[in-house]
BANUKOL-582351 format. One record per atom (N, C-alpha, C): residue in three letters; atom name; x, y, z. Coordinates in steps of 0.001 Angstrom, whole numbers, m for minus. Each point is the difference from the previous one (the first is absolute). Example, Ala and Ser with C-alpha at 12.3 -4.5 7.8 and 13.67 -1.06 7.14 Angstrom:
<site resn="Ala" name="N" x="13190" y="m5690" z="7800"/>
<site resn="Ala" name="CA" x="m890" y="1190" z="0"/>
<site resn="Ala" name="C" x="900" y="1200" z="0"/>
<site resn="Ser" name="N" x="m350" y="1050" z="m720"/>
<site resn="Ser" name="CA" x="820" y="1190" z="60"/>
<site resn="Ser" name="C" x="m770" y="1090" z="730"/>
This chain:
<site resn="Unk" name="N" x="57476" y="63224" z="27412"/>
<site resn="Unk" name="CA" x="m126" y="1378" z="m388"/>
<site resn="Unk" name="C" x="m1526" y="275" z="1"/>
<site resn="Unk" name="N" x="m255" y="1268" z="225"/>
<site resn="Unk" name="CA" x="m1477" y="498" z="58"/>
<site resn="Unk" name="C" x="m160" y="1177" z="m709"/>
<site resn="Unk" name="N" x="m1035" y="279" z="m611"/>
<site resn="Unk" name="CA" x="m330" y="1180" z="m682"/>
<site resn="Unk" name="C" x="m617" y="1093" z="812"/>
<site resn="Unk" name="N" x="622" y="1269" z="m80"/>
<site resn="Unk" name="CA" x="m554" y="1090" z="831"/>
<site resn="Unk" name="C" x="m268" y="1234" z="m789"/>
<site resn="Unk" name="N" x="m935" y="665" z="283"/>
<site resn="Unk" name="CA" x="m489" y="1502" z="m622"/>
<site resn="Unk" name="C" x="778" y="904" z="1127"/>
<site resn="Unk" name="N" x="723" y="910" z="m518"/>
<site resn="Unk" name="CA" x="592" y="950" z="807"/>
<site resn="Unk" name="C" x="m463" y="1449" z="m695"/>
<site resn="Unk" name="N" x="m661" y="649" z="870"/>
<site resn="Unk" name="CA" x="m832" y="1026" z="m309"/>
<site resn="Unk" name="C" x="980" y="1251" z="534"/>
<site resn="Unk" name="N" x="478" y="971" z="m955"/>
<site resn="Unk" name="CA" x="926" y="959" z="169"/>
<site resn="Unk" name="C" x="m474" y="1417" z="m320"/>
<site resn="Unk" name="N" x="346" y="1086" z="835"/>
<site resn="Unk" name="CA" x="m208" y="1320" z="m345"/>
<site resn="Unk" name="C" x="1308" y="578" z="m375"/>
<site resn="Unk" name="N" x="65" y="585" z="m1146"/>
<site resn="Unk" name="CA" x="1242" y="809" z="m578"/>
<site resn="Unk" name="C" x="m356" y="1353" z="143"/>
<site resn="Unk" name="N" x="875" y="823" z="588"/>
<site resn="Unk" name="CA" x="m177" y="1420" z="241"/>
<site resn="Unk" name="C" x="1199" y="710" z="m800"/>
<site resn="Unk" name="N" x="m41" y="1036" z="m523"/>
<site resn="Unk" name="CA" x="1148" y="883" z="m560"/>
<site resn="Unk" name="C" x="113" y="m74" z="m1431"/>
<site resn="Unk" name="N" x="1127" y="134" z="m527"/>
<site resn="Unk" name="CA" x="m33" y="299" z="m1506"/>
<site resn="Unk" name="C" x="203" y="m1457" z="m692"/>
<site resn="Unk" name="N" x="m1100" y="m546" z="m327"/>
<site resn="Unk" name="CA" x="m217" y="m1103" z="m706"/>
<site resn="Unk" name="C" x="100" y="226" z="m1496"/>
<site resn="Unk" name="N" x="874" y="m661" z="m779"/>
<site resn="Unk" name="CA" x="276" y="221" z="m1263"/>
<site resn="Unk" name="C" x="m1297" y="466" z="m907"/>
<site resn="Unk" name="N" x="m950" y="m891" z="179"/>
<site resn="Unk" name="CA" x="m1210" y="437" z="m721"/>
<site resn="Unk" name="C" x="m1019" y="972" z="545"/>
<site resn="Unk" name="N" x="106" y="396" z="1181"/>
<site resn="Unk" name="CA" x="m944" y="768" z="879"/>
<site resn="Unk" name="C" x="1009" y="1060" z="689"/>
<site resn="Unk" name="N" x="276" y="1091" z="m708"/>
<site resn="Unk" name="CA" x="996" y="854" z="608"/>
<site resn="Unk" name="C" x="m700" y="623" z="1379"/>
<site resn="Unk" name="N" x="801" y="57" z="756"/>
<site resn="Unk" name="CA" x="m278" y="513" z="1556"/>
<site resn="Unk" name="C" x="m1468" y="m397" z="454"/>
<site resn="Unk" name="N" x="m100" y="m1262" z="m116"/>
<site resn="Unk" name="CA" x="m1404" y="m616" z="370"/>
<site resn="Unk" name="C" x="101" y="m1170" z="871"/>
<site resn="Unk" name="N" x="m1042" y="m769" z="46"/>
<site resn="Unk" name="CA" x="10" y="m1180" z="833"/>
<site resn="Unk" name="C" x="m654" y="m1056" z="m853"/>
<site resn="Unk" name="N" x="298" y="m1336" z="445"/>
<site resn="Unk" name="CA" x="m588" y="m1074" z="m764"/>
<site resn="Unk" name="C" x="m186" y="m1235" z="956"/>
<site resn="Unk" name="N" x="m1032" y="m772" z="m305"/>
<site resn="Unk" name="CA" x="m140" y="m1220" z="664"/>
<site resn="Unk" name="C" x="337" y="m1186" z="m946"/>
<site resn="Unk" name="N" x="536" y="m964" z="563"/>
<site resn="Unk" name="CA" x="329" y="m1237" z="m920"/>
<site resn="Unk" name="C" x="m177" y="m1130" z="774"/>
<site resn="Unk" name="N" x="27" y="m1262" z="m610"/>
<site resn="Unk" name="CA" x="21" y="m1395" z="739"/>
<site resn="Unk" name="C" x="772" y="m728" z="m855"/>
<site resn="Unk" name="N" x="923" y="m737" z="644"/>
<site resn="Unk" name="CA" x="1139" y="m869" z="m542"/>
<site resn="Unk" name="C" x="m681" y="m1333" z="302"/>
<site resn="Unk" name="N" x="158" y="m912" z="m896"/>
<site resn="Unk" name="CA" x="m266" y="m1441" z="170"/>
<site resn="Unk" name="C" x="1463" y="m655" z="358"/>
<site resn="Unk" name="N" x="274" y="m685" z="1075"/>
<site resn="Unk" name="CA" x="1337" y="m311" z="431"/>
<site resn="Unk" name="C" x="65" y="m1489" z="480"/>
<site resn="Unk" name="N" x="813" y="m790" z="m496"/>
<site resn="Unk" name="CA" x="220" y="m1305" z="361"/>
<site resn="Unk" name="C" x="982" y="m102" z="1054"/>
<site resn="Unk" name="N" x="m360" y="m384" z="1315"/>
<site resn="Unk" name="CA" x="1039" y="64" z="744"/>
<site resn="Unk" name="C" x="m204" y="m856" z="1146"/>
<site resn="Unk" name="N" x="797" y="m400" z="891"/>
<site resn="Unk" name="CA" x="m219" y="m944" z="1201"/>
<site resn="Unk" name="C" x="m721" y="357" z="1222"/>
<site resn="Unk" name="N" x="m13" y="1533" z="41"/>
<site resn="Unk" name="CA" x="m766" y="496" z="1282"/>
<site resn="Unk" name="C" x="m265" y="1397" z="m294"/>
<site resn="Unk" name="N" x="m953" y="850" z="767"/>
<site resn="Unk" name="CA" x="m467" y="1041" z="m290"/>
<site resn="Unk" name="C" x="1308" y="1038" z="185"/>
<site resn="Unk" name="N" x="814" y="m162" z="796"/>
<site resn="Unk" name="CA" x="1118" y="1106" z="80"/>
<site resn="Unk" name="C" x="770" y="m72" z="m1148"/>
<site resn="Unk" name="N" x="468" y="m1265" z="m439"/>
<site resn="Unk" name="CA" x="654" y="m200" z="m1308"/>
<site resn="Unk" name="C" x="m710" y="803" z="m1365"/>
<site resn="Unk" name="N" x="m1369" y="m205" z="218"/>
<site resn="Unk" name="CA" x="m840" y="673" z="m1152"/>
<site resn="Unk" name="C" x="248" y="1496" z="m116"/>
<site resn="Unk" name="N" x="m37" y="615" z="1161"/>
<site resn="Unk" name="CA" x="63" y="1350" z="352"/>
<site resn="Unk" name="C" x="1296" y="538" z="m564"/>
<site resn="Unk" name="N" x="1229" y="m741" z="539"/>
<site resn="Unk" name="CA" x="1192" y="317" z="m487"/>
<site resn="Unk" name="C" x="305" y="m78" z="m1472"/>
<site resn="Unk" name="N" x="m511" y="m1015" z="m577"/>
<site resn="Unk" name="CA" x="47" y="m306" z="m1361"/>
<site resn="Unk" name="C" x="m561" y="1276" z="m886"/>
<site resn="Unk" name="N" x="m1156" y="375" z="517"/>
<site resn="Unk" name="CA" x="m669" y="1073" z="m724"/>
<site resn="Unk" name="C" x="658" y="1443" z="191"/>
<site resn="Unk" name="N" x="659" y="146" z="1147"/>
<site resn="Unk" name="CA" x="820" y="1373" z="190"/>
<site resn="Unk" name="C" x="1315" y="m193" z="m978"/>
<site resn="Unk" name="N" x="585" y="m1084" z="27"/>
<site resn="Unk" name="CA" x="1167" y="m191" z="m771"/>
<site resn="Unk" name="C" x="m298" y="194" z="m1442"/>
<site resn="Unk" name="N" x="m1096" y="m486" z="m595"/>
<site resn="Unk" name="CA" x="m493" y="121" z="m1266"/>
<site resn="Unk" name="C" x="m249" y="1557" z="m413"/>
<site resn="Unk" name="N" x="m633" y="784" z="850"/>
<site resn="Unk" name="CA" x="m279" y="1276" z="23"/>
<site resn="Unk" name="C" x="1404" y="819" z="m263"/>
<site resn="Unk" name="N" x="891" y="m273" z="820"/>
<site resn="Unk" name="CA" x="1381" y="446" z="90"/>
<site resn="Unk" name="C" x="741" y="m240" z="m1393"/>
<site resn="Unk" name="N" x="110" y="m1324" z="m444"/>
<site resn="Unk" name="CA" x="683" y="m407" z="m890"/>
<site resn="Unk" name="C" x="m629" y="639" z="m1343"/>
<site resn="Unk" name="N" x="m1201" y="103" z="m152"/>
<site resn="Unk" name="CA" x="m493" y="305" z="m1236"/>
<site resn="Unk" name="C" x="m250" y="1530" z="m58"/>
<site resn="Unk" name="N" x="403" y="718" z="1150"/>
<site resn="Unk" name="CA" x="m167" y="1482" z="m11"/>
<site resn="Unk" name="C" x="m1402" y="427" z="m216"/>
<site resn="Unk" name="N" x="m936" y="m690" z="421"/>
<site resn="Unk" name="CA" x="m1366" y="464" z="m62"/>
<site resn="Unk" name="C" x="m261" y="1334" z="654"/>
<site resn="Unk" name="N" x="671" y="309" z="966"/>
<site resn="Unk" name="CA" x="m430" y="1023" z="1005"/>
<site resn="Unk" name="C" x="1189" y="880" z="409"/>
<site resn="Unk" name="N" x="m182" y="1300" z="224"/>
<site resn="Unk" name="CA" x="922" y="792" z="683"/>
<site resn="Unk" name="C" x="m284" y="617" z="1147"/>
<site resn="Unk" name="N" x="m1098" y="m614" z="589"/>
<site resn="Unk" name="CA" x="m387" y="644" z="1181"/>
<site resn="Unk" name="C" x="m76" y="m1093" z="1003"/>
<site resn="Unk" name="N" x="m1156" y="m12" z="916"/>
<site resn="Unk" name="CA" x="m176" y="m934" z="1030"/>
<site resn="Unk" name="C" x="m936" y="m1164" z="m288"/>
<site resn="Unk" name="N" x="373" y="m1159" z="429"/>
<site resn="Unk" name="CA" x="m677" y="m1229" z="m171"/>
<site resn="Unk" name="C" x="m644" y="m305" z="1324"/>
<site resn="Unk" name="N" x="m1268" y="m328" z="m83"/>
<site resn="Unk" name="CA" x="m650" y="m560" z="1368"/>
<site resn="Unk" name="C" x="m784" y="m1231" z="m511"/>
<site resn="Unk" name="N" x="345" y="m1273" z="856"/>
<site resn="Unk" name="CA" x="m541" y="m1204" z="m231"/>
<site resn="Unk" name="C" x="m1431" y="57" z="810"/>
<site resn="Unk" name="N" x="m1125" y="m75" z="m836"/>
<site resn="Unk" name="CA" x="m1402" y="203" z="821"/>
<site resn="Unk" name="C" x="m444" y="m1314" z="627"/>
<site resn="Unk" name="N" x="256" y="m1061" z="m983"/>
<site resn="Unk" name="CA" x="m510" y="m1276" z="458"/>
<site resn="Unk" name="C" x="653" y="m1120" z="m693"/>
<site resn="Unk" name="N" x="128" y="m1042" z="652"/>
<site resn="Unk" name="CA" x="511" y="m1398" z="m672"/>
<site resn="Unk" name="C" x="m890" y="m1034" z="249"/>
<site resn="Unk" name="N" x="m603" y="m398" z="m997"/>
<site resn="Unk" name="CA" x="m1146" y="m1015" z="262"/>
<site resn="Unk" name="C" x="449" y="m1341" z="m997"/>
<site resn="Unk" name="N" x="m223" y="m1197" z="732"/>
<site resn="Unk" name="CA" x="234" y="m1275" z="m878"/>
<site resn="Unk" name="C" x="m1211" y="m186" z="m824"/>
<site resn="Unk" name="N" x="177" y="m718" z="m1064"/>
<site resn="Unk" name="CA" x="m789" y="m161" z="m1125"/>
<site resn="Unk" name="C" x="m203" y="m1493" z="210"/>
<site resn="Unk" name="N" x="m1057" y="m754" z="205"/>
<site resn="Unk" name="CA" x="m161" y="m1462" z="m96"/>
<site resn="Unk" name="C" x="153" y="m469" z="m1515"/>
<site resn="Unk" name="N" x="701" y="m701" z="m92"/>
<site resn="Unk" name="CA" x="354" y="m659" z="m1450"/>
<site resn="Unk" name="C" x="m577" y="m1385" z="m310"/>
<site resn="Unk" name="N" x="m938" y="m392" z="885"/>
<site resn="Unk" name="CA" x="m761" y="m1272" z="m215"/>
<site resn="Unk" name="C" x="m1376" y="110" z="m915"/>
<site resn="Unk" name="N" x="m174" y="1187" z="m538"/>
<site resn="Unk" name="CA" x="m1272" y="1" z="m794"/>
<site resn="Unk" name="C" x="477" y="785" z="m1237"/>
<site resn="Unk" name="N" x="m769" y="252" z="m1143"/>
<site resn="Unk" name="CA" x="165" y="529" z="m1193"/>
<site resn="Unk" name="C" x="m619" y="1396" z="253"/>
<site resn="Unk" name="N" x="791" y="1146" z="m370"/>
<site resn="Unk" name="CA" x="m531" y="1384" z="m27"/>
<site resn="Unk" name="C" x="896" y="954" z="m521"/>
<site resn="Unk" name="N" x="m390" y="1098" z="m401"/>
<site resn="Unk" name="CA" x="902" y="1002" z="m453"/>
<site resn="Unk" name="C" x="387" y="804" z="1121"/>
<site resn="Unk" name="N" x="1491" y="137" z="164"/>
<site resn="Unk" name="CA" x="496" y="465" z="1203"/>
<site resn="Unk" name="C" x="821" y="1363" z="m319"/>
<site resn="Unk" name="N" x="m59" y="351" z="m1328"/>
<site resn="Unk" name="CA" x="342" y="1494" z="m320"/>
<site resn="Unk" name="C" x="m261" y="416" z="m1375"/>
<site resn="Unk" name="N" x="225" y="1142" z="m255"/>
<site resn="Unk" name="CA" x="m224" y="579" z="m1398"/>
<site resn="Unk" name="C" x="819" y="1288" z="m102"/>
<site resn="Unk" name="N" x="589" y="34" z="m1240"/>
<site resn="Unk" name="CA" x="783" y="1077" z="m411"/>
<site resn="Unk" name="C" x="m728" y="925" z="m1037"/>
<site resn="Unk" name="N" x="m363" y="1252" z="25"/>
<site resn="Unk" name="CA" x="m552" y="837" z="m814"/>
<site resn="Unk" name="C" x="833" y="872" z="m615"/>
<site resn="Unk" name="N" x="54" y="173" z="m1262"/>
<site resn="Unk" name="CA" x="1005" y="812" z="m743"/>
<site resn="Unk" name="C" x="m711" y="1262" z="m690"/>
């Protein structure tokens, strides 16, 4: 398994941003880039994060052989 950053553009009626747009990044553990993209899309659909369009902007492998901060959540 590899770690991927999946950058996503969400357009439409997002629950917290009515009739707006948002960018987000998912950290996904998957066997390849295609599977990482699919898992991010399935998560968005399952959690009902969006009621509009989803566009995958980029899928980037994150090297896991060194210590570093790979994500942050601000509330």
